[in-house]
Phi, psi and omega in degrees: 000319180296316179299320180296318179295320179296320179296318180296317179298316179298319179297317179297319179297317180296319179296320180294315180299315181297320180292319184291334183290338175252095187288327187211140175224152178203149179278147178250141170242124180267123183286170179298336180259021173065054173239124181280114180249149176214173175240145177234143171261109185250110182053034178092357179255124180275128177239121186256167177054058175258130181276126175278112191228101179286353176269004183247146171243182180093014177070226180268125178264117181226159174296144185302324180297326178288317179302315183286342181264001179298133181305134179088356181044062191280346190260136177257132179294136181248303185194169172238140182227147172259131183211164174254132179280186185302334184260011177082008180276126181283129181226166174237142179218145173260138181248135179234162174227126177258111180304330179203134175229149172257107184248115184050039177086354181255136179280126177238131183260146174052058182269120176285142177232140181229141177294137188275126170254157177307135193265131169080188180287114186293334174295319179292331187270003186302323182255021182252142182303134180293150180237161181257356182169184185223139172258107182278169186298324186270013180300321190253023174063226183270007180290163178274133181254127178243116178248106185257103180265015167266304180272354180058059176224149172249130179228144173241127185223171182260358184207157176270127177224108183271132176288115184291347178278352178257161171259138187234142167257133178254121182245116176294137184230165172230135177267124182229186178297342180268000182109231180262123177247146169223157177261142179221165177250128181250210181302140176056030176073016181290132180277131185240144171257118183239145177259129175278110193228096178292345178279348177269135185274357174207159181268129184217156162259137185291151177290123179270322179231087189306129174089349184266339183236142177284155172289136179206161181267131175227181182232145171237156183238132179219171179055217179268075177064039175273121183260129180235129177276134180225158177268123177284138180058042183297311175195175182257127177231081191300325183291319176293319180298321178296331178277004178087010179275132184264343181172185180230147171258114190252195188297333181297331176282321185280340186304132179079008182242167177248125182249133174238120187242120172243198186294323190246344186218159167236132179253127182240121177286136180268353175201000000 
């Protein structure tokens, strides 16, 4: 009888641990232009069409009216800043901090919130589905972020657990003001700084001399001989270029793959 009770107790503990390891889950919808969108329930208020963007910081970007209408008024105003976006467009944003939010039933502490401005190059976005906000990389603190573009799910967990039935590429990363950066080798052995950006619908190297070179497909190599196809002279992003960023790895590379992102690495399933 004691052994039976111990087995039942152990089973309950295992179920609890497995459940606790996945703090938050949400379904992803991939748009026709390869943008991962999801919905979040924030303190009981559902917010739809949020872009999952690993190239963004500032936590969750929402319209100011939505931030102020969240049940319980959880966010405290911090500051307002003037900044230039990736395309050199000057914008203003208000920053808030929520000491605690309930997101899809999971408690998240010290969540930054930023007022949402129209995202990206508006010429590029003319034929792209409109969004209501952005989920930036630092929304979930030090937790592990899993973006599964095979099963179309977003998961936040406390630990990295790789499925041994899959094959994985491990890419060393650095977290900077631009989001997730990795180094790659391009033409003639040139070292490149690239941003891993699920909010970008394609992988590009920025135009260095606008109008002088045709768009063409080339390859860069990162990690342990991981080859990524990118478009040369995809578009001009002067603010990122001034920061020394050479391009972005976008959704076209991540599509159909499973991404696990922790502090130091990103693991990408190859099948």
